BAFI-3210 file (N, C-alpha, C; in Angstrom, 3 decimals, decimal comma, padded with zeros to 6 digits):
// residues 300
n [1|2|3|4|5|6|7|8|9|10|11|12|13|14|15|16|17|18|19|20|21|22|23|24|25|26|27|28|29|30|31|32|33|34|35|36|37|38|39|40|41|42|43|44|45|46|47|48|49|50|51|52|53|54|55|56|57|58|59|60|61|62|63|64|65|66|67|68|69|70|71|72|73|74|75|76|77|78|79|80|81|82|83|84|85|86|87|88|89|90|91|92|93|94|95|96|97|98|99|100|101|102|103|104|105|106|107|108|109|110|111|112|113|114|115|116|117|118|119|120|121|122|123|124|125|126|127|128|129|130|131|132|133|134|135|136|137|138|139|140|141|142|143|144|145|146|147|148|149|150|151|152|153|154|155|156|157|158|159|160|161|162|163|164|165|166|167|168|169|170|171|172|173|174|175|176|177|178|179|180|181|182|183|184|185|186|187|188|189|190|191|192|193|194|195|196|197|198|199|200|201|202|203|204|205|206|207|208|209|210|211|212|213|214|215|216|217|218|219|220|221|222|223|224|225|226|227|228|229|230|231|232|233|234|235|236|237|238|239|240|241|242|243|244|245|246|247|248|249|250|251|252|253|254|255|256|257|258|259|260|261|262|263|264|265|266|267|268|269|270|271|272|273|274|275|276|277|278|279|280|281|282|283|284|285|286|287|288|289|290|291|292|293|294|295|296|297|298|299|300]
n.u [128,021|129,475|131,155|132,330|133,478|133,491|134,050|133,817|134,115|134,059|134,764|134,515|133,903|132,476|132,310|132,269|131,807|128,735|127,868|127,416|128,365|128,226|128,742|127,535|127,638|126,532|126,814|125,213|123,853|123,767|124,125|123,956|124,293|123,605|123,746|122,804|123,202|121,438|121,968|121,185|119,759|120,290|123,337|123,307|125,141|125,010|122,409|122,569|124,608|123,159|121,155|122,531|123,498|121,341|120,002|121,861|122,176|119,783|119,686|121,976|120,595|118,565|119,320|119,916|121,087|119,885|117,687|114,301|112,035|112,712|111,609|109,693|111,546|113,256|111,392|110,409|112,985|113,818|111,925|112,623|114,994|114,315|112,927|114,924|116,333|114,432|113,972|116,460|116,601|114,618|115,271|117,473|116,278|115,957|114,790|114,746|115,122|117,626|118,329|118,190|118,808|118,341|119,294|119,125|120,219|119,467|121,126|120,506|120,528|120,290|119,256|118,193|116,921|115,699|115,537|114,344|114,649|114,277|116,851|119,200|120,578|120,099|121,736|121,376|123,478|123,684|125,159|126,479|124,312|121,902|119,833|117,967|117,078|116,669|113,882|114,036|112,603|111,663|110,564|111,316|111,924|109,260|107,690|109,051|108,080|105,510|103,927|103,360|102,786|104,481|106,088|108,689|111,307|113,318|115,956|117,018|114,905|113,207|110,387|110,253|111,931|114,217|113,979|112,631|109,805|107,569|106,038|108,077|107,994|108,650|110,082|110,140|111,684|112,182|111,928|114,972|116,669|120,045|122,586|125,781|128,228|126,525|126,217|125,767|125,277|125,225|124,804|125,300|123,786|125,761|127,299|125,477|124,314|126,366|127,173|125,919|123,107|123,837|126,713|127,576|126,676|128,444|130,921|130,801|130,285|132,499|134,713|136,075|134,523|136,287|138,123|136,440|134,726|136,518|137,206|134,827|134,109|136,099|135,771|133,187|133,734|135,684|133,791|132,116|133,580|134,964|132,984|131,831|129,533|129,509|130,651|129,706|130,128|129,075|129,744|128,927|129,825|128,316|129,218|129,312|130,231|132,137|133,226|134,662|137,740|140,258|139,640|139,825|137,825|134,993|134,450|131,757|131,581|133,521|132,689|131,888|128,850|126,430|128,247|128,946|129,955|131,138|131,343|130,250|130,069|129,447|126,844|124,209|121,485|120,622|117,948|116,344|114,875|112,877|111,432|110,472|107,603|104,308|103,040|105,009|106,541|104,921|104,566|106,974|107,303|105,188|105,907|108,178|106,919|105,297|107,121|108,002|105,785|105,365|107,569|107,166|104,810|105,886|107,692|105,770]
n.v [012,233|010,233|010,214|009,652|011,723|013,172|015,227|016,585|018,499|018,829|020,506|019,597|019,311|021,746|025,344|026,773|026,024|025,154|023,811|023,398|022,322|021,386|021,039|021,258|021,309|020,574|019,631|017,562|017,190|017,079|018,650|018,152|019,326|019,761|021,317|022,024|024,184|025,337|025,103|027,107|029,090|032,272|032,772|030,334|029,342|031,181|030,726|028,252|028,721|030,561|028,823|027,049|028,737|029,958|027,621|026,671|028,893|029,158|026,659|026,997|028,833|027,274|024,841|023,970|022,187|020,666|020,149|020,707|019,782|017,927|017,128|019,331|021,461|020,989|021,208|024,140|025,263|024,647|026,064|028,691|029,117|029,075|031,532|033,262|033,166|034,010|036,512|037,802|037,779|039,492|041,817|042,570|043,007|040,879|039,169|036,517|034,118|032,950|029,368|026,327|022,927|020,865|018,908|017,816|016,682|015,927|014,667|013,271|012,052|008,815|008,882|009,678|012,203|013,749|015,968|016,809|018,416|018,535|016,975|016,391|013,944|011,695|008,805|005,843|003,543|000,319|-002,502|-003,172|-002,820|-001,034|000,841|002,844|005,422|008,893|010,087|011,504|014,875|014,786|014,393|012,045|010,240|010,020|008,941|006,357|005,533|005,163|007,367|009,461|009,371|009,393|009,367|010,009|011,284|013,824|013,338|015,431|017,330|019,036|019,140|020,859|023,118|025,037|028,517|028,986|031,034|029,723|028,155|025,662|022,118|019,506|016,856|015,366|012,903|009,955|009,242|007,386|004,938|004,889|002,287|001,080|001,692|002,325|004,243|007,467|009,279|012,247|013,802|015,434|015,718|015,114|013,034|010,744|010,819|009,769|007,304|004,251|003,311|000,813|000,852|003,006|002,174|-000,048|001,043|002,550|000,499|-000,891|000,607|002,970|006,145|008,175|006,975|006,093|008,036|009,924|008,108|007,448|009,991|010,410|008,406|009,011|011,497|010,498|008,867|010,756|012,352|014,829|016,781|016,568|017,119|019,249|017,457|016,683|015,443|014,483|012,734|010,585|008,390|006,546|005,844|004,066|004,706|002,646|001,576|003,687|004,669|004,682|006,340|008,685|010,339|012,366|013,558|014,824|014,845|016,324|019,002|022,194|023,242|025,100|025,675|026,048|024,280|024,691|024,007|025,697|028,569|031,752|034,448|035,225|037,218|038,492|038,932|037,067|035,261|036,371|037,571|035,389|033,937|032,671|034,466|036,543|035,189|034,579|037,158|037,922|036,161|036,907|039,590|038,930|037,536|039,589|041,472|039,984|039,858|042,640|043,030|041,248|042,443|044,860|044,082|042,987]
n.w [-065,677|-068,266|-071,402|-074,725|-077,290|-080,768|-083,263|-086,886|-089,767|-093,121|-096,261|-098,785|-102,170|-102,530|-102,769|-100,287|-096,729|-095,428|-093,254|-089,677|-086,527|-082,962|-079,329|-076,061|-072,450|-069,089|-065,467|-065,443|-067,800|-071,383|-074,666|-078,158|-081,356|-084,721|-087,892|-091,355|-093,637|-096,190|-099,687|-102,578|-101,436|-099,886|-097,786|-096,274|-094,280|-092,358|-091,458|-090,344|-088,330|-086,679|-085,818|-084,217|-082,359|-080,981|-080,025|-078,255|-076,447|-075,389|-074,084|-072,254|-070,686|-069,538|-068,478|-065,608|-063,370|-065,270|-068,062|-067,501|-068,922|-071,477|-074,020|-074,458|-074,264|-076,638|-078,686|-078,468|-078,674|-081,172|-082,648|-081,645|-082,935|-085,696|-085,724|-084,968|-087,415|-089,424|-088,480|-088,704|-091,604|-091,932|-090,844|-092,580|-094,882|-096,668|-099,623|-100,062|-097,807|-095,647|-094,964|-093,185|-092,248|-089,279|-086,452|-083,095|-080,111|-076,536|-073,775|-070,740|-067,354|-067,933|-070,494|-073,754|-075,876|-078,684|-081,462|-084,816|-088,167|-091,455|-093,286|-092,119|-090,243|-087,369|-086,050|-084,071|-082,770|-081,566|-080,033|-082,371|-084,235|-085,975|-084,120|-084,231|-086,563|-087,636|-089,691|-092,647|-093,565|-096,338|-099,613|-100,832|-098,809|-097,788|-099,637|-099,732|-097,380|-097,761|-097,520|-099,490|-103,125|-105,703|-108,830|-109,720|-107,940|-106,698|-104,421|-102,870|-102,292|-099,827|-097,732|-095,680|-093,358|-091,465|-091,506|-093,688|-095,101|-093,836|-091,058|-089,551|-089,881|-087,579|-085,813|-082,719|-080,529|-078,565|-075,079|-075,155|-073,359|-072,597|-073,147|-072,128|-074,398|-076,448|-079,379|-080,630|-083,670|-085,341|-088,520|-091,646|-094,867|-096,605|-095,676|-095,381|-098,071|-099,606|-098,409|-097,524|-095,106|-094,051|-094,408|-092,711|-090,083|-090,019|-089,816|-087,489|-085,686|-085,481|-084,385|-081,876|-081,438|-082,146|-083,902|-085,750|-086,994|-088,479|-090,461|-091,597|-092,747|-094,493|-096,368|-097,270|-098,596|-100,621|-102,072|-103,037|-104,629|-106,705|-106,747|-104,306|-101,446|-098,537|-095,727|-092,664|-089,299|-086,096|-083,340|-080,626|-077,844|-075,419|-072,059|-069,162|-065,719|-064,699|-067,076|-068,179|-069,133|-070,860|-073,133|-074,077|-073,344|-072,095|-068,828|-066,837|-064,192|-062,607|-063,031|-061,720|-059,789|-061,709|-063,738|-067,246|-070,143|-073,572|-076,982|-078,927|-080,690|-079,174|-079,428|-079,959|-079,395|-076,382|-075,927|-077,101|-075,884|-074,404|-076,365|-077,854|-078,746|-080,093|-081,507|-082,238|-083,878|-086,050|-086,756|-087,801|-089,801|-091,383|-092,102|-093,782|-096,050|-096,794|-097,712|-099,930|-101,471|-102,167|-103,789|-105,576|-106,832|-107,840|-110,015|-111,710]
ca.u [127,877|130,769|131,042|133,394|132,750|134,235|133,345|134,582|133,363|134,915|133,998|134,399|133,876|131,832|132,971|132,312|131,190|127,673|127,525|127,874|128,095|128,932|128,263|127,687|127,071|126,610|127,324|124,237|123,123|124,588|123,360|124,632|123,694|124,249|122,797|123,316|122,749|120,706|122,303|120,073|119,293|121,442|123,749|123,077|126,000|124,521|121,199|123,080|125,318|122,067|120,313|123,338|123,717|120,157|119,663|122,876|121,941|118,514|120,136|122,650|119,685|117,514|120,045|120,318|121,983|119,189|116,488|113,103|111,276|113,454|110,808|109,226|112,581|113,660|110,626|110,593|114,361|113,824|110,954|113,152|116,057|113,557|112,492|115,931|116,707|113,448|114,103|117,765|116,273|113,681|116,084|118,383|115,539|116,232|113,666|114,976|115,606|118,663|117,535|119,038|118,318|118,774|119,156|119,815|120,011|119,834|121,232|120,222|120,463|120,740|118,424|118,462|115,879|116,222|114,610|115,192|113,904|114,916|117,471|120,253|120,066|120,646|121,801|121,682|123,824|123,719|125,818|126,736|123,280|121,022|118,635|116,777|117,541|115,508|113,440|114,164|111,467|111,763|109,371|111,778|111,693|107,959|107,492|109,482|107,426|104,121|102,916|102,930|102,909|105,095|106,805|110,202|111,405|114,772|116,188|117,253|113,885|112,729|109,223|110,278|113,297|114,211|114,217|111,462|108,674|106,343|106,412|108,653|107,460|109,825|109,698|110,771|111,619|112,791|113,289|115,689|117,562|121,195|123,390|127,219|128,689|125,623|126,831|124,791|125,973|124,599|125,444|124,589|123,541|126,945|127,472|124,479|124,159|127,469|127,323|124,478|123,023|124,766|128,108|127,692|126,715|129,446|132,051|130,602|130,265|133,892|135,812|135,592|134,113|137,654|138,700|135,343|134,365|137,535|137,268|133,457|134,093|137,150|135,001|132,162|134,438|136,113|132,721|131,536|134,433|135,348|131,691|131,292|128,768|130,084|130,512|129,905|129,739|129,444|129,341|129,180|129,787|127,965|129,981|129,233|131,611|133,141|133,788|135,409|139,000|141,429|138,934|139,872|136,347|134,719|133,570|131,272|131,606|134,261|132,127|131,166|127,558|126,364|129,182|128,460|130,999|130,444|132,230|129,403|130,507|128,239|126,661|122,851|121,037|119,947|116,454|115,690|114,036|111,914|110,612|109,800|106,292|103,775|102,711|106,191|107,106|104,040|104,791|108,197|106,826|104,325|106,852|108,940|105,919|104,837|108,216|108,147|104,706|105,677|108,822|106,617|104,010|106,713|108,079|104,616]
ca.v [011,622|010,016|009,923|010,047|012,515|013,322|016,027|016,979|018,921|018,884|021,288|018,594|019,963|022,929|026,643|026,955|024,975|025,782|022,893|023,637|021,638|021,598|020,449|021,708|020,324|020,947|018,563|016,571|017,246|017,494|019,040|018,027|019,922|019,897|022,000|022,128|025,373|024,981|025,818|027,532|030,125|033,038|032,695|029,051|029,091|032,089|030,059|027,236|029,320|030,994|027,796|026,514|029,778|029,966|026,499|026,654|030,009|028,655|025,543|027,648|029,370|026,570|023,746|024,398|021,772|019,875|020,576|020,287|018,834|017,972|017,204|020,502|022,343|020,933|021,928|025,485|025,691|024,687|027,342|029,879|029,049|029,398|032,798|034,018|033,191|034,891|038,062|038,199|037,926|040,533|043,076|042,842|043,296|040,107|038,661|035,060|033,740|031,748|028,270|025,218|021,890|020,715|017,616|018,118|015,646|016,102|013,494|013,685|010,871|007,710|008,930|010,557|012,739|014,331|016,741|017,044|019,149|018,340|015,644|016,053|012,731|010,992|007,366|005,321|002,166|-000,594|-003,924|-003,321|-002,874|000,152|000,676|003,724|006,749|009,969|009,818|012,931|015,411|014,861|013,562|010,626|009,444|009,895|007,875|005,062|005,169|005,060|008,304|009,918|008,398|010,188|008,458|010,603|012,407|014,164|013,127|016,600|018,128|018,862|019,920|021,823|023,582|026,229|029,709|029,157|031,843|028,987|027,428|024,569|020,852|018,902|015,605|014,959|011,444|009,591|008,976|006,236|004,683|004,393|001,419|001,182|001,330|002,982|005,394|008,342|009,947|013,213|013,908|016,325|014,727|014,725|011,719|009,633|010,866|009,024|005,952|003,585|003,061|-000,318|001,323|003,913|001,420|-001,007|001,773|002,971|-000,643|-001,538|001,455|004,079|007,272|009,055|006,540|005,609|009,446|010,397|007,191|007,651|011,344|010,246|007,519|009,873|012,411|009,662|008,414|012,046|012,771|016,321|017,328|016,132|018,009|019,369|016,339|017,049|014,405|014,758|011,462|010,393|007,043|006,485|005,180|003,999|005,088|001,741|001,289|004,928|004,522|005,381|006,572|010,333|010,691|013,606|013,237|015,873|014,744|017,278|020,238|022,620|023,476|026,356|025,871|025,476|024,011|024,483|024,184|026,410|030,080|032,588|035,451|035,380|038,392|037,989|039,293|036,263|034,222|037,099|037,870|034,276|033,506|032,402|035,788|037,109|034,226|034,948|038,527|037,880|035,328|037,819|040,670|038,374|037,272|041,028|042,071|039,189|040,205|043,893|042,885|040,672|043,556|045,970|043,498|043,004]
ca.w [-067,174|-069,051|-072,684|-075,671|-078,283|-081,778|-084,546|-087,854|-090,826|-094,333|-097,157|-099,843|-103,414|-102,476|-102,641|-098,951|-095,972|-094,736|-092,130|-088,460|-085,395|-081,558|-078,293|-074,795|-071,244|-067,703|-064,971|-065,415|-069,159|-072,457|-075,887|-079,179|-082,383|-086,101|-088,793|-092,619|-094,346|-097,372|-100,865|-103,409|-100,859|-099,492|-096,364|-095,605|-093,335|-091,277|-090,870|-089,456|-087,148|-085,665|-085,105|-083,053|-081,161|-080,529|-079,151|-077,208|-075,656|-074,543|-073,333|-071,099|-069,805|-068,801|-067,949|-064,227|-064,414|-066,158|-068,544|-066,876|-069,778|-072,847|-075,377|-074,700|-074,574|-077,955|-079,643|-078,313|-079,158|-082,697|-083,192|-081,398|-083,910|-086,841|-085,443|-085,247|-088,912|-089,970|-087,863|-089,260|-092,876|-092,035|-090,520|-093,583|-095,953|-097,767|-100,111|-100,109|-096,419|-095,309|-094,615|-092,653|-091,400|-087,910|-085,718|-081,833|-078,985|-075,215|-072,953|-069,274|-066,540|-068,828|-071,690|-074,992|-076,547|-079,928|-082,435|-086,169|-089,143|-092,653|-093,710|-091,238|-089,342|-086,108|-085,941|-082,729|-082,948|-080,308|-080,369|-083,880|-085,059|-086,179|-083,156|-084,861|-087,097|-087,830|-091,149|-093,332|-094,065|-097,757|-100,384|-101,289|-097,531|-097,484|-100,630|-099,254|-096,297|-098,297|-097,173|-100,718|-104,218|-106,919|-109,645|-109,783|-106,740|-106,209|-102,828|-102,175|-102,230|-098,619|-097,618|-094,399|-092,925|-090,545|-092,030|-094,685|-094,791|-093,336|-089,897|-089,865|-089,292|-087,122|-085,008|-081,359|-080,392|-077,326|-074,437|-075,320|-072,430|-073,287|-072,597|-072,291|-075,650|-077,476|-080,261|-081,468|-084,698|-085,969|-089,661|-092,658|-095,982|-097,324|-095,299|-095,829|-099,453|-100,173|-097,758|-097,029|-093,643|-093,530|-094,195|-091,541|-088,956|-089,914|-089,381|-086,121|-084,608|-085,569|-083,789|-081,166|-082,333|-082,447|-085,051|-086,781|-087,647|-089,556|-091,479|-092,320|-093,612|-095,821|-097,319|-098,007|-099,634|-101,723|-102,897|-103,612|-105,647|-106,832|-106,451|-102,852|-100,609|-097,176|-094,865|-091,311|-088,407|-084,617|-082,786|-079,046|-077,308|-074,039|-071,150|-067,848|-064,886|-064,591|-068,326|-068,687|-068,709|-071,611|-074,300|-074,245|-073,184|-071,255|-067,717|-066,311|-062,798|-061,868|-063,283|-060,458|-060,115|-062,476|-064,772|-068,512|-071,198|-075,007|-078,351|-080,043|-080,642|-078,665|-080,197|-079,923|-078,503|-075,099|-075,901|-077,947|-075,085|-073,961|-077,650|-078,422|-078,622|-081,247|-082,193|-082,792|-084,882|-087,025|-087,404|-088,593|-091,188|-092,198|-092,607|-095,060|-096,978|-097,418|-098,711|-101,196|-102,317|-102,795|-104,818|-107,023|-107,386|-108,545|-111,061|-112,630]
c.u [129,348|130,471|132,168|132,704|133,912|133,499|134,365|133,869|134,437|134,026|133,866|134,549|133,180|132,672|133,000|131,565|130,058|127,117|128,013|127,499|128,740|128,162|128,343|127,265|127,304|127,036|126,456|123,570|124,112|123,736|124,265|123,904|124,354|123,284|123,422|122,566|122,356|121,345|121,032|119,357|120,425|121,874|123,309|124,000|125,650|123,218|121,782|123,710|124,307|121,361|121,208|123,470|122,531|119,762|120,716|122,610|120,815|118,892|120,999|121,725|118,795|118,243|120,607|120,493|121,288|118,037|115,143|112,429|111,904|112,839|110,348|110,423|113,070|112,938|110,595|111,984|114,479|112,992|111,906|114,431|115,533|113,219|113,601|116,535|115,835|113,746|115,472|117,554|115,421|114,345|116,950|117,398|115,686|114,816|113,604|115,601|116,642|117,870|118,540|118,178|118,940|118,579|119,955|119,323|120,378|119,922|121,130|119,948|121,037|120,016|118,880|117,186|116,440|115,010|115,300|114,061|114,824|115,715|118,887|119,820|120,811|120,597|122,066|122,056|124,182|124,167|125,982|125,610|122,512|119,952|117,604|117,770|116,456|115,002|113,195|112,692|111,741|110,910|109,881|111,464|110,157|107,194|107,837|108,542|105,932|103,296|102,471|103,266|103,313|106,068|108,467|110,155|113,063|115,032|116,360|116,133|113,254|111,552|109,212|111,758|113,163|114,703|113,172|110,326|107,398|106,851|106,917|108,022|108,760|109,128|110,742|110,569|112,564|111,680|113,859|116,846|118,917|121,842|124,809|127,476|127,746|126,483|125,660|125,578|124,936|125,490|124,649|124,555|124,680|127,481|126,771|124,148|125,140|127,541|126,031|124,404|123,867|126,140|128,444|127,718|127,920|130,652|131,906|130,626|131,688|135,026|135,222|135,417|135,366|138,149|137,675|134,828|135,239|137,473|136,069|133,545|135,118|136,486|134,040|132,546|134,977|134,988|132,258|132,273|134,569|134,066|131,060|130,722|129,789|129,722|130,657|129,455|130,034|128,927|129,714|128,986|129,545|128,644|129,512|130,381|132,582|133,776|134,672|136,688|140,032|140,857|138,969|138,541|136,244|133,854|133,138|131,191|132,323|133,908|131,481|129,791|127,256|127,393|128,543|129,600|130,604|131,652|131,536|129,743|129,236|128,044|125,063|122,400|120,313|118,528|115,681|114,678|112,802|110,856|110,033|108,458|105,588|103,473|103,773|106,763|106,049|104,195|105,988|108,014|106,224|105,050|107,668|107,948|105,253|105,894|108,411|106,897|104,709|106,474|107,949|105,672|104,735|107,253|107,033|104,256]
c.v [011,464|009,614|010,384|010,735|012,833|014,093|016,292|017,293|019,266|019,725|020,607|019,572|021,343|024,214|027,036|025,975|025,630|024,884|023,544|022,593|021,907|021,078|021,254|020,931|021,155|019,669|017,367|016,421|017,618|017,613|018,852|018,432|019,924|020,539|022,290|023,236|024,993|025,815|026,108|028,829|031,059|032,593|031,420|029,020|030,054|031,503|028,936|027,689|029,856|030,061|027,171|027,467|029,828|028,919|026,372|027,882|029,641|027,462|025,948|028,165|028,644|025,188|024,162|023,321|020,874|020,590|019,829|019,242|018,834|017,869|018,669|021,616|022,168|021,517|023,484|026,099|025,844|025,912|028,700|030,065|029,646|030,869|033,617|034,267|034,230|036,178|038,483|038,653|039,353|041,862|043,381|043,105|042,304|039,318|037,035|034,857|032,643|030,570|027,178|024,022|021,787|019,539|017,980|017,102|016,117|014,786|013,931|012,099|009,758|007,721|009,935|010,906|013,654|014,990|016,792|017,522|019,161|017,056|015,559|015,001|012,423|009,495|006,955|003,965|001,533|-001,905|-004,229|-003,260|-001,440|000,063|001,545|004,728|007,646|009,540|011,246|013,494|015,885|013,888|012,196|009,669|009,130|009,100|006,601|004,602|004,994|006,061|009,243|009,052|009,298|009,250|008,677|011,569|012,514|014,172|014,406|017,664|017,901|019,681|020,858|022,133|024,795|027,451|029,987|030,069|031,026|028,185|026,019|023,210|020,102|017,602|015,471|013,549|011,126|009,387|007,439|005,990|004,169|003,304|001,643|000,816|001,831|004,072|006,110|009,084|010,966|013,572|014,739|015,144|014,464|013,423|010,749|009,630|009,835|007,657|005,447|003,489|001,964|000,094|002,126|003,177|000,399|-000,193|002,216|001,796|-001,101|-000,796|002,332|005,249|008,355|008,570|006,332|006,963|009,812|009,423|007,358|008,978|011,134|009,438|008,340|010,814|011,581|009,407|009,681|012,642|014,287|017,252|017,047|017,141|018,161|018,077|016,767|015,854|014,581|013,397|011,232|008,861|007,111|005,557|005,177|004,273|003,997|001,088|002,533|004,992|005,272|005,771|007,919|010,905|011,943|013,159|014,544|015,924|015,855|018,697|020,814|023,028|024,949|026,742|025,098|025,425|024,022|024,786|025,156|028,000|030,861|033,569|035,897|036,508|038,078|038,187|038,191|035,349|035,157|037,435|036,578|033,839|033,165|033,485|036,413|036,328|034,462|036,054|038,604|037,268|036,195|038,939|040,062|038,122|038,726|041,491|041,330|039,724|041,568|043,861|042,263|041,613|044,570|045,374|043,325|044,270]
c.w [-067,710|-070,455|-073,451|-076,687|-079,413|-082,784|-085,464|-089,110|-091,956|-095,446|-098,394|-101,223|-103,563|-102,366|-101,150|-098,030|-095,135|-093,635|-090,784|-087,378|-084,094|-080,615|-076,938|-073,582|-069,907|-066,887|-065,003|-066,637|-070,214|-073,862|-077,147|-080,479|-083,714|-087,006|-090,269|-093,358|-095,764|-098,690|-101,610|-102,580|-100,108|-097,995|-095,687|-094,143|-092,037|-090,729|-089,971|-088,313|-086,239|-085,097|-084,102|-081,910|-080,433|-079,381|-077,983|-076,156|-074,641|-073,597|-072,010|-070,084|-068,919|-068,110|-066,704|-063,235|-065,172|-066,840|-067,882|-067,598|-071,247|-074,059|-075,469|-074,980|-076,188|-079,052|-079,744|-078,876|-080,611|-083,140|-082,742|-082,529|-085,223|-086,709|-085,774|-086,721|-089,663|-089,623|-088,567|-090,772|-093,011|-091,673|-091,753|-094,939|-097,119|-098,207|-100,197|-098,702|-096,392|-094,563|-094,145|-092,154|-090,044|-087,298|-084,291|-080,987|-077,631|-074,543|-071,534|-068,649|-067,711|-070,190|-072,798|-075,620|-077,695|-080,766|-083,673|-087,205|-090,332|-092,811|-093,139|-090,325|-088,103|-086,297|-084,564|-083,114|-081,639|-080,615|-081,796|-084,994|-085,048|-085,175|-083,767|-085,601|-087,403|-089,361|-091,652|-093,589|-095,606|-098,438|-100,708|-099,977|-097,237|-098,452|-100,076|-098,088|-096,559|-097,885|-098,450|-101,848|-105,282|-107,579|-109,653|-108,865|-106,720|-104,763|-102,131|-102,013|-100,823|-098,586|-096,347|-094,099|-092,036|-091,531|-093,157|-094,211|-094,383|-091,887|-090,097|-089,231|-088,685|-086,286|-083,856|-081,021|-078,902|-076,219|-074,707|-074,256|-072,821|-072,462|-072,713|-073,681|-076,784|-078,126|-080,876|-082,455|-085,381|-087,288|-090,644|-093,751|-096,775|-096,827|-095,821|-097,315|-100,311|-099,729|-097,334|-095,641|-093,134|-093,378|-093,066|-090,315|-088,814|-089,360|-087,888|-085,080|-084,507|-084,616|-082,737|-082,027|-082,908|-083,862|-086,157|-087,584|-088,798|-090,774|-092,447|-093,140|-094,666|-096,696|-098,009|-099,008|-100,827|-102,687|-103,659|-104,663|-105,762|-106,664|-105,094|-102,279|-099,265|-096,472|-093,559|-090,360|-086,926|-083,990|-081,334|-078,633|-075,917|-073,112|-069,703|-067,009|-064,917|-066,020|-068,889|-068,230|-069,692|-073,066|-074,592|-074,198|-072,266|-069,925|-067,001|-064,712|-061,870|-062,342|-062,112|-060,973|-060,808|-063,540|-066,169|-069,576|-072,495|-075,933|-079,239|-079,564|-080,236|-079,421|-080,312|-078,977|-077,262|-074,980|-076,635|-077,172|-074,680|-075,131|-078,206|-077,952|-079,953|-081,948|-082,727|-083,857|-086,122|-087,717|-088,242|-089,833|-092,012|-092,908|-093,855|-096,157|-097,700|-098,193|-099,974|-102,195|-102,925|-103,760|-105,906|-107,740|-108,381|-109,869|-112,196|-113,243]
res [m|k|f|s|v|f|q|v|s|r|r|g|g|r|e|k|n|e|d|r|m|g|y|c|y|t|r|e|s|g|l|f|v|l|a|d|g|m|g|g|h|p|e|g|e|v|a|a|q|l|a|l|q|t|i|s|a|l|y|q|k|e|a|r|p|v|i|r|d|t|t|e|f|l|a|q|a|l|l|a|a|h|h|q|i|i|r|y|a|s|e|k|g|m|l|d|t|p|r|t|t|l|v|a|v|i|l|q|g|t|g|a|t|w|v|h|c|g|d|s|r|l|y|v|v|r|d|g|e|l|l|t|r|t|r|d|h|s|y|l|e|q|k|s|a|g|v|i|r|l|e|r|i|n|r|n|i|l|f|t|c|l|g|s|p|t|k|p|l|f|d|v|a|g|l|v|t|l|q|q|g|d|k|l|l|l|c|s|d|g|l|w|g|s|l|s|d|d|e|i|v|r|h|m|a|s|k|g|v|s|d|a|v|p|d|l|v|e|d|a|l|r|v|g|g|e|h|s|d|n|v|t|v|l|a|m|e|w|e|t|p|d|a|f|e|s|t|r|g|i|s|t|d|s|i|m|e|g|v|f|a|s|t|i|q|a|g|v|l|d|t|l|v|d|e|l|d|e|a|s|i|e|r|s|i|a|e|i|n|e|a|i|r|r|s|a|a|r|k|a]
***
């Protein structure tokens, strides 16, 4: 595989940056992940980091050197990340759980498959046009799609995320066959909340990712002003071998069999894979809900 990649995250006008992003790859497969820890709940940055670490750890375990079933892997990895966040909150006795959105993409062969939960987005740009983008799990997006009918909706209200004491809803999409020059952009709502889809696509179409992404982020921060949200972008440009020249890109061809490269910080417990099943997830959720119930009973 040959691709160019660029990532950047800025705090904006917030007290701290709760966004996290990173990528990892083997000789024949690549994983790109972005998570946006949710404000209004404790330790959003922890939720985002746990999500990245969990998915990366599972990817490292399963990509030998490819993921056998990318659709199944992304669904199970997302649930595993949710479980890790719930377990973290349960072990700390937290009554309000850390929460995060998530978007993740796997590249294998010439194809891309992705999963998302919440309102962190994936854009796919081809020949200067928007090929597709994810649809947010928010009431505003569902209203625009005609799924629900409400008169006044805050765009920030999501109906699902990782870390909530309910099982997350998510969408897995693909397989999209990539062509030379295709660009994939993962971003937090700090970007698309300030810039329109047309502006994002126009930036991505006009330059390579290493030039387009910094300009995009600076524009979003400028529009957001002193109260700008965290702005995080991870973008990749797909390149065929004969087009891969001087773009400061990555070639995985020289990676030895069994070698795994990653920009994501390690730290997830080795036991997470063995402990992941439907029953353990439900038990963890039940523990959180029971703690909330007991706390409410004491206050009453």
